[in-house]
C-alpha positions as a Markdown table, in Angstrom:
| # | Residue | x | y | z |
|---|---|---|---|---|
| 1 | Unk | 17.2 | -6.3 | -18.2 |
| 2 | Unk | 17.1 | -8.3 | -14.9 |
| 3 | Unk | 14.5 | -11.0 | -14.5 |
| 4 | Unk | 11.4 | -9.9 | -12.5 |
| 5 | Unk | 11.6 | -10.8 | -8.8 |
| 6 | Unk | 7.8 | -11.3 | -8.7 |
| 7 | Unk | 5.4 | -12.1 | -11.6 |
| 8 | Unk | 1.6 | -12.5 | -11.1 |
| 9 | Unk | -0.1 | -14.0 | -14.2 |
| 10 | Unk | -3.9 | -13.9 | -14.3 |
| 11 | Unk | -4.3 | -14.7 | -10.6 |
| 12 | Unk | -7.8 | -15.7 | -9.6 |
| 13 | Unk | -8.9 | -16.7 | -6.1 |
| 14 | Unk | -12.5 | -17.8 | -5.4 |
| 15 | Unk | -14.1 | -18.6 | -2.1 |
| 16 | Unk | -17.2 | -20.5 | -3.1 |
| 17 | Unk | -19.2 | -18.2 | -5.3 |
| 18 | Unk | -17.2 | -15.1 | -4.2 |
| 19 | Unk | -14.3 | -14.0 | -6.4 |
| 20 | Unk | -11.8 | -12.2 | -4.2 |
| 21 | Unk | -9.1 | -11.8 | -6.9 |
| 22 | Unk | -10.0 | -11.7 | -10.6 |
| 23 | Unk | -7.4 | -12.1 | -13.4 |
| 24 | Unk | -4.8 | -10.0 | -11.7 |
| 25 | Unk | -1.4 | -9.6 | -13.5 |
| 26 | Unk | 1.7 | -7.5 | -12.6 |
| 27 | Unk | 5.4 | -7.8 | -12.1 |
| 28 | Unk | 7.9 | -6.4 | -9.6 |
| 29 | Unk | 11.6 | -5.8 | -10.5 |
| 30 | Unk | 14.5 | -6.5 | -8.2 |
| 31 | Unk | 15.0 | -3.5 | -6.0 |
| 32 | Unk | 11.6 | -2.0 | -6.8 |
| 33 | Unk | 9.3 | -0.7 | -4.1 |
| 34 | Unk | 5.9 | -1.6 | -5.4 |
| 35 | Unk | 2.8 | -0.1 | -3.7 |
| 36 | Unk | -0.5 | -2.0 | -3.6 |
| 37 | Unk | -3.6 | 0.2 | -3.1 |
| 38 | Unk | -7.2 | -0.4 | -2.9 |
| 39 | Unk | -10.3 | -0.1 | -0.6 |
| 40 | Unk | -10.8 | -2.6 | 2.3 |
| 41 | Unk | -12.0 | -5.9 | 0.9 |
| 42 | Unk | -10.5 | -5.3 | -2.6 |
| 43 | Unk | -8.3 | -8.4 | -2.5 |
| 44 | Unk | -4.9 | -7.0 | -1.5 |
| 45 | Unk | -4.3 | -9.3 | 1.4 |
| 46 | Unk | -5.6 | -12.3 | -0.5 |
| 47 | Unk | -3.2 | -11.6 | -3.3 |
| 48 | Unk | -0.3 | -11.3 | -0.9 |
| 49 | Unk | -1.2 | -14.6 | 0.7 |
| 50 | Unk | -1.1 | -16.3 | -2.7 |
| 51 | Unk | 2.2 | -14.7 | -3.5 |
| 52 | Unk | 3.6 | -16.0 | -0.2 |
| 53 | Unk | 2.4 | -19.6 | -0.9 |
| 54 | Unk | -0.1 | -19.5 | 1.9 |
| 55 | Unk | -3.1 | -19.7 | -0.4 |
| 56 | Unk | -3.3 | -21.7 | -3.7 |
| 57 | Unk | -4.6 | -19.7 | -6.6 |
| 58 | Unk | -7.9 | -21.0 | -8.1 |
| 59 | Unk | -6.6 | -20.1 | -11.5 |
| 60 | Unk | -3.4 | -18.6 | -12.9 |
| 61 | Unk | 0.0 | -18.6 | -11.2 |
| 62 | Unk | 2.6 | -16.4 | -9.7 |
| 63 | Unk | 6.4 | -16.7 | -9.6 |
| 64 | Unk | 8.7 | -15.5 | -6.9 |
| 65 | Unk | 12.4 | -15.5 | -7.9 |
| 66 | Unk | 11.2 | -17.8 | -10.7 |
| 67 | Unk | 9.5 | -20.3 | -8.3 |
| 68 | Unk | 5.8 | -21.2 | -8.9 |
| 69 | Unk | 3.6 | -20.4 | -5.9 |
| 70 | Unk | 1.1 | -23.0 | -7.2 |
| 71 | Unk | 3.6 | -25.8 | -7.6 |
| 72 | Unk | 6.3 | -25.1 | -5.0 |
| 73 | Unk | 4.8 | -23.0 | -2.2 |
| 74 | Unk | 7.3 | -24.3 | 0.4 |
| 75 | Unk | 10.2 | -23.1 | -1.8 |
| 76 | Unk | 8.6 | -19.7 | -2.2 |
| 77 | Unk | 8.3 | -19.2 | 1.6 |
| 78 | Unk | 12.1 | -19.7 | 2.0 |
| 79 | Unk | 12.7 | -16.8 | -0.4 |
| 80 | Unk | 10.5 | -14.2 | 1.1 |
| 81 | Unk | 10.0 | -12.1 | 4.2 |
| 82 | Unk | 6.3 | -11.6 | 5.1 |
| 83 | Unk | 4.8 | -9.2 | 7.6 |
| 84 | Unk | 1.0 | -9.6 | 7.9 |
| 85 | Unk | -1.6 | -7.0 | 9.1 |
| 86 | Unk | -2.2 | -8.9 | 12.4 |
| 87 | Unk | 0.7 | -9.4 | 14.9 |
| 88 | Unk | 1.5 | -13.1 | 14.4 |
| 89 | Unk | 4.5 | -13.7 | 16.6 |
| 90 | Unk | 4.5 | -15.4 | 20.0 |
| 91 | Unk | 3.3 | -13.2 | 22.8 |
| 92 | Unk | 4.7 | -15.4 | 25.5 |
| 93 | Unk | 8.3 | -15.1 | 24.1 |
| 94 | Unk | 10.6 | -12.2 | 24.5 |
| 95 | Unk | 11.8 | -10.0 | 21.6 |
| 96 | Unk | 15.0 | -12.0 | 21.3 |
| 97 | Unk | 13.3 | -15.4 | 21.7 |
| 98 | Unk | 10.9 | -14.6 | 18.9 |
| 99 | Unk | 13.8 | -13.6 | 16.7 |
| 100 | Unk | 15.7 | -16.8 | 17.6 |
| 101 | Unk | 12.6 | -18.9 | 16.8 |
| 102 | Unk | 12.1 | -17.4 | 13.4 |
| 103 | Unk | 15.8 | -17.6 | 12.7 |
| 104 | Unk | 15.6 | -21.3 | 13.4 |
| 105 | Unk | 12.7 | -21.7 | 11.0 |
| 106 | Unk | 14.8 | -20.1 | 8.2 |
| 107 | Unk | 18.0 | -21.9 | 9.1 |
| 108 | Unk | 19.7 | -18.8 | 10.5 |
| 109 | Unk | 21.6 | -20.0 | 13.6 |
| 110 | Unk | 24.9 | -19.7 | 15.4 |
| 111 | Unk | 27.1 | -16.7 | 14.6 |
| 112 | Unk | 25.0 | -15.8 | 11.5 |
| 113 | Unk | 21.9 | -15.4 | 13.8 |
| 114 | Unk | 23.8 | -13.4 | 16.4 |
| 115 | Unk | 25.2 | -11.0 | 13.8 |
| 116 | Unk | 21.8 | -10.5 | 12.0 |
| 117 | Unk | 19.9 | -10.2 | 15.3 |
| 118 | Unk | 22.4 | -7.6 | 16.6 |
| 119 | Unk | 22.2 | -5.6 | 13.4 |
| 120 | Unk | 18.4 | -5.6 | 13.3 |
| 121 | Unk | 18.0 | -4.8 | 17.0 |
| 122 | Unk | 20.1 | -1.7 | 16.5 |
| 123 | Unk | 18.6 | -0.7 | 13.1 |
| 124 | Unk | 15.0 | -1.0 | 14.3 |
| 125 | Unk | 15.8 | 0.5 | 17.8 |
| 126 | Unk | 14.8 | -2.7 | 19.7 |
| 127 | Unk | 17.9 | -3.1 | 21.9 |
| 128 | Unk | 16.1 | -1.7 | 25.0 |
| 129 | Unk | 13.1 | -4.0 | 24.3 |
| 130 | Unk | 15.0 | -7.3 | 23.6 |
| 131 | Unk | 14.2 | -9.0 | 27.0 |
| 132 | Unk | 10.6 | -7.9 | 27.1 |
| 133 | Unk | 7.7 | -10.3 | 26.4 |
| 134 | Unk | 6.0 | -9.6 | 23.1 |
| 135 | Unk | 2.6 | -9.3 | 24.9 |
| 136 | Unk | 3.8 | -6.2 | 26.8 |
| 137 | Unk | 4.9 | -4.3 | 23.7 |
| 138 | Unk | 3.2 | -1.3 | 22.1 |
| 139 | Unk | 1.8 | -1.6 | 18.6 |
| 140 | Unk | 4.8 | 0.3 | 17.1 |
| 141 | Unk | 7.4 | -1.9 | 18.9 |
| 142 | Unk | 5.4 | -5.1 | 17.9 |
| 143 | Unk | 5.6 | -3.9 | 14.2 |
| 144 | Unk | 9.3 | -3.3 | 14.4 |
| 145 | Unk | 9.7 | -6.8 | 15.9 |
| 146 | Unk | 7.6 | -8.4 | 13.2 |
| 147 | Unk | 9.8 | -6.6 | 10.5 |
| 148 | Unk | 13.0 | -7.8 | 12.2 |
| 149 | Unk | 11.8 | -11.4 | 12.1 |
| 150 | Unk | 10.8 | -11.0 | 8.5 |
| 151 | Unk | 14.3 | -9.8 | 7.6 |
| 152 | Unk | 16.4 | -12.2 | 9.6 |
| 153 | Unk | 17.2 | -14.5 | 6.7 |
| 154 | Unk | 17.9 | -11.6 | 4.3 |
| 155 | Unk | 15.2 | -12.5 | 1.8 |
| 156 | Unk | 15.4 | -11.1 | -1.8 |
| 157 | Unk | 11.6 | -10.4 | -1.7 |
| 158 | Unk | 9.6 | -8.7 | 1.0 |
| 159 | Unk | 5.8 | -8.6 | 1.4 |
| 160 | Unk | 4.5 | -6.0 | 3.9 |
| 161 | Unk | 0.8 | -5.9 | 4.4 |
| 162 | Unk | 0.0 | -2.4 | 6.0 |
| 163 | Unk | 3.2 | -2.5 | 8.1 |
| 164 | Unk | 2.6 | 1.0 | 9.6 |
| 165 | Unk | -1.0 | 0.7 | 10.5 |
| 166 | Unk | -1.6 | 2.2 | 13.9 |
| 167 | Unk | 2.0 | 3.4 | 14.4 |
| 168 | Unk | 3.2 | 7.0 | 15.0 |
| 169 | Unk | 4.8 | 9.1 | 12.2 |
| 170 | Unk | 8.4 | 8.6 | 13.5 |
| 171 | Unk | 8.0 | 4.8 | 13.3 |
| 172 | Unk | 6.4 | 5.1 | 9.9 |
| 173 | Unk | 9.3 | 7.3 | 8.6 |
| 174 | Unk | 11.8 | 4.8 | 10.0 |
| 175 | Unk | 10.1 | 1.9 | 8.2 |
| 176 | Unk | 10.2 | 3.6 | 4.8 |
| 177 | Unk | 13.8 | 4.7 | 5.4 |
| 178 | Unk | 14.7 | 1.0 | 5.9 |
| 179 | Unk | 12.6 | 0.0 | 2.8 |
| 180 | Unk | 14.6 | 2.5 | 0.8 |
| 181 | Unk | 17.9 | 1.0 | 2.0 |
| 182 | Unk | 16.7 | -2.5 | 1.2 |
| 183 | Unk | 15.7 | -1.3 | -2.3 |
| 184 | Unk | 19.2 | 0.0 | -2.9 |
| 185 | Unk | 20.5 | -3.5 | -2.0 |
| 186 | Unk | 18.2 | -5.1 | -4.6 |
| 187 | Unk | 15.4 | -6.3 | -2.4 |
| 188 | Unk | 12.0 | -6.2 | -4.1 |
| 189 | Unk | 9.3 | -5.0 | -1.8 |
| 190 | Unk | 5.5 | -5.1 | -2.2 |
| 191 | Unk | 3.8 | -2.9 | 0.4 |
| 192 | Unk | 0.1 | -2.2 | 1.0 |
| 193 | Unk | -0.8 | 1.1 | 2.6 |
| 194 | Unk | -3.7 | 3.6 | 3.0 |
| 195 | Unk | -1.3 | 6.5 | 3.7 |
| 196 | Unk | -0.8 | 8.4 | 0.5 |
| 197 | Unk | 2.4 | 10.0 | 1.8 |
| 198 | Unk | 3.9 | 6.5 | 2.0 |
| 199 | Unk | 2.6 | 5.6 | -1.5 |
| 200 | Unk | 4.7 | 8.6 | -2.8 |
| 201 | Unk | 7.8 | 6.6 | -1.9 |
| 202 | Unk | 6.9 | 3.7 | -4.2 |
| 203 | Unk | 8.5 | 3.4 | -7.6 |
| 204 | Unk | 5.2 | 2.1 | -9.0 |
| 205 | Unk | 1.6 | 1.7 | -7.7 |
| 206 | Unk | -1.1 | -0.8 | -8.4 |
| 207 | Unk | -4.7 | 0.1 | -7.7 |
| 208 | Unk | -7.2 | -2.7 | -7.4 |
| 209 | Unk | -11.0 | -2.7 | -6.8 |
| 210 | Unk | -13.1 | -5.8 | -6.3 |
| 211 | Unk | -10.1 | -7.9 | -7.0 |
| 212 | Unk | -9.4 | -6.4 | -10.4 |
| 213 | Unk | -6.6 | -4.2 | -11.6 |
| 214 | Unk | -7.7 | -0.6 | -12.0 |
| 215 | Unk | -4.5 | 1.3 | -12.7 |
| 216 | Unk | -0.8 | 0.7 | -12.7 |
| 217 | Unk | 2.0 | 3.2 | -13.0 |
| 218 | Unk | 4.4 | 5.6 | -11.3 |
| 219 | Unk | 2.8 | 8.0 | -8.8 |
| 220 | Unk | 3.0 | 10.9 | -11.3 |
| 221 | Unk | 1.3 | 8.8 | -14.0 |
| 222 | Unk | -1.6 | 8.0 | -11.7 |
| 223 | Unk | -2.0 | 11.6 | -10.8 |
| 224 | Unk | -2.2 | 12.5 | -14.5 |
| 225 | Unk | -5.3 | 10.2 | -14.8 |
| 226 | Unk | -7.4 | 12.4 | -12.5 |
| 227 | Unk | -10.1 | 13.8 | -14.8 |
| 228 | Unk | -10.9 | 17.5 | -15.2 |
| 229 | Unk | -9.4 | 20.5 | -13.5 |
| 230 | Unk | -9.3 | 20.7 | -9.7 |
| 231 | Unk | -10.2 | 23.7 | -7.6 |
| 232 | Unk | -10.1 | 24.1 | -3.8 |
| 233 | Unk | -12.7 | 26.3 | -2.1 |
| 234 | Unk | -13.5 | 27.5 | 1.3 |
| 235 | Unk | -17.1 | 27.8 | 2.5 |
| 236 | Unk | -18.7 | 28.0 | 5.9 |
| 237 | Unk | -20.8 | 24.8 | 5.4 |
| 238 | Unk | -18.5 | 22.5 | 3.4 |
| 239 | Unk | -20.6 | 19.4 | 3.7 |
| 240 | Unk | -23.6 | 21.2 | 2.2 |
| 241 | Unk | -21.3 | 22.6 | -0.5 |
| 242 | Unk | -20.1 | 19.0 | -1.4 |
| 243 | Unk | -23.7 | 17.9 | -1.9 |
| 244 | Unk | -24.6 | 20.9 | -4.1 |
| 245 | Unk | -21.5 | 20.6 | -6.3 |
| 246 | Unk | -22.0 | 16.9 | -6.7 |
| 247 | Unk | -25.3 | 17.7 | -8.5 |
| 248 | Unk | -24.0 | 20.6 | -10.5 |
| 249 | Unk | -23.6 | 20.1 | -14.3 |
| 250 | Unk | -20.0 | 20.4 | -15.3 |
| 251 | Unk | -18.7 | 19.2 | -11.9 |
| 252 | Unk | -17.3 | 15.7 | -12.2 |
| 253 | Unk | -16.8 | 15.1 | -8.4 |
| 254 | Unk | -16.6 | 17.0 | -5.1 |
| 255 | Unk | -15.3 | 15.9 | -1.8 |
| 256 | Unk | -14.0 | 17.1 | 1.5 |
| 257 | Unk | -10.2 | 17.5 | 1.9 |
| 258 | Unk | -9.7 | 18.5 | 5.5 |
| 259 | Unk | -11.8 | 21.7 | 6.1 |
| 260 | Unk | -11.7 | 22.6 | 2.4 |
| 261 | Unk | -13.8 | 21.3 | -0.5 |
| 262 | Unk | -12.1 | 20.0 | -3.7 |
| 263 | Unk | -14.1 | 19.9 | -6.9 |
| 264 | Unk | -13.1 | 18.4 | -10.2 |
| 265 | Unk | -14.5 | 20.5 | -13.0 |
| 266 | Unk | -14.9 | 19.3 | -16.6 |
| 267 | Unk | -12.2 | 20.5 | -19.0 |
| 268 | Unk | -14.7 | 22.1 | -21.3 |
| 269 | Unk | -15.9 | 24.5 | -18.6 |
| 270 | Unk | -14.4 | 27.9 | -19.4 |
| 271 | Unk | -14.1 | 29.1 | -15.8 |
| 272 | Unk | -14.2 | 26.5 | -13.0 |
| 273 | Unk | -14.1 | 29.3 | -10.4 |
| 274 | Unk | -17.2 | 31.1 | -11.8 |
| 275 | Unk | -19.0 | 27.7 | -12.1 |
| 276 | Unk | -18.6 | 26.8 | -8.4 |
| 277 | Unk | -19.3 | 30.3 | -7.2 |
| 278 | Unk | -22.5 | 30.5 | -9.2 |
| 279 | Unk | -23.7 | 27.0 | -8.1 |
| 280 | Unk | -23.1 | 27.7 | -4.4 |
| 281 | Unk | -24.4 | 31.3 | -4.6 |
| 282 | Unk | -27.7 | 30.1 | -5.9 |
| 283 | Unk | -28.0 | 28.0 | -2.7 |
| 284 | Unk | -27.1 | 30.9 | -0.5 |
| 285 | Unk | -23.5 | 29.8 | 0.2 |
| 286 | Unk | -20.9 | 32.5 | -0.1 |
| 287 | Unk | -17.5 | 31.2 | -1.3 |
| 288 | Unk | -14.6 | 32.6 | 0.7 |
| 289 | Unk | -11.8 | 31.5 | -1.5 |
| 290 | Unk | -11.3 | 29.5 | -4.7 |
| 291 | Unk | -7.9 | 28.4 | -6.1 |
| 292 | Unk | -6.7 | 25.8 | -8.6 |
| 293 | Unk | -4.8 | 22.8 | -7.0 |
| 294 | Unk | -2.7 | 20.0 | -8.5 |
| 295 | Unk | -3.9 | 16.4 | -8.3 |
| 296 | Unk | -2.5 | 14.3 | -5.5 |
| 297 | Unk | -2.4 | 10.6 | -5.0 |
| 298 | Unk | -5.4 | 10.9 | -2.8 |
| 299 | Unk | -7.3 | 12.5 | -5.7 |
| 300 | Unk | -6.1 | 9.7 | -8.0 |
| 301 | Unk | -7.1 | 7.0 | -5.4 |
| 302 | Unk | -10.6 | 8.5 | -5.0 |
| 303 | Unk | -11.1 | 8.9 | -8.8 |
| 304 | Unk | -9.7 | 5.6 | -9.9 |
| 305 | Unk | -10.8 | 3.3 | -7.2 |
| 306 | Unk | -14.4 | 4.4 | -7.4 |
| 307 | Unk | -14.8 | 4.8 | -11.2 |
| 308 | Unk | -14.6 | 2.6 | -14.3 |
| 309 | Unk | -11.2 | 0.8 | -14.8 |
| 310 | Unk | -8.5 | 2.6 | -16.6 |
| 311 | Unk | -4.9 | 1.8 | -17.0 |
| 312 | Unk | -1.5 | 3.3 | -17.5 |
| 313 | Unk | 1.7 | 1.3 | -18.2 |
| 314 | Unk | 4.9 | 2.5 | -16.6 |
């Protein structure tokens, strides 16, 4: 079995009395697309900054390609590509000038730089933008430029912190097509996202809450952790229905999914349909339709990120 590309071992990061990351452990294999999920403020970005050697752990350690982030952060930074949430390139430089600058930082110069830049400009559809100043670029084009700069030196490990935030579906699809290509070449990728359709493309997913590991496994394994049986119902006042079902015995959770209401009903309830119809009927709400539904990653995220920690090992 190949040695892990990334290993986090009991990582802790404190800022004064606040613990942002608390005893977090996981590993990422070469070529694995590893999804990192959690509510805002749960410690995802702090963890990535530690893995990049930009923040020193308070306790524990992590290893990227076998190099300690605590002892050799400069060496780690040479082995990774990093794309942060905020655009961090130089707005007063053009697309090509930004790429040339970052190529120099990583020692990619001369013919190697020209070959890499040409290939990335074409792959990320930046050829028409190459002479434009970064300050004039749209959000989607900026993100493509940031990814191009992160890939110039052909890193074996890639950290992408919400790379598709604020971009259109076509750009999002292009990003994940490229991530899949890199995975086939052996590049290990850690990606944070709030888009569940993106998370489905990951080989494994790590859910964290308040800096702690909540669940780890393949997408199908996390879906299997959703408690109870799910039903989808249509009513004229869905918000009121959510409130009523949330206080109904035998209903574990209820929430809006688009214009429908999804309710998780305890396994011991003989008929979930009769239970929700009766509860809403007593409140004067007629149910137009009820049908069973399969758990999705969104259900898993809501159930696991907001409840007591549970865990599955892939």
